[in-house]
N, C-alpha and C positions, 0 to 999 in steps of 0.2 A: 504400485501410481496404475491411473488404466491405461490404456495401450500404444494410443496418443504425446503423451508425456517417456513410455517405453521405447520409444520407435525414436525421437530427439535423444535421449540417453546414453540410444546406444550408438546412435549417430545417424541413423537407418535414415534415409530420406523424404517416407513413404510410409505409412502408416503399417500397408498392407508388405511392406515386403519389412517391415516387422517381424511382421504376422504370420505369412511366407519361412522363417526362420526358427520357427518360436519352436521344442522342441527336438533342434537340431545342433544351432546356434545361442539358439537364448530359450530360458529354463523357460518351465508349463510357468502359468500363471498362482499365484500361490492361494489366493482366490476366487476361488467363480461361483461363483451364485444368479444362479438365469442368468443371460446377457452381457453381466455385470463379470468380468476379469481384471483381476491387479494384482503387477506388476512387485517384488521387495527387492529396493535400491540394492541392497545386503545378495542379493542371489542376484541380477546381474553386472554385478560389480565382480561376482566372480568367472558367470560371461565374458568380461570381455577381459578380465584380465588375469585366466584363472593361476600364475603363476606367482602372486601379490595375493598376498594377506591383506585385507582390511587397514593395518596404518600400512603395513608398508605403500600402498596407496595413494593414503592418504600426502606419504613422504613424498610423494616422487613427483604427487603436481603440486 
């Protein structure tokens, strides 16, 4: 997903806030093609809830 969607998915209020935390709290984008950057939802899920596996996270919701 592009940065604007990834930011919202992670609960960030702004894209800039999300991008400032990339490489620290959030993973680097999986796809980098020129200016195009895309994050995978699985990577973001692991950053948001590192103690839960993908199956566990769905059960919590």
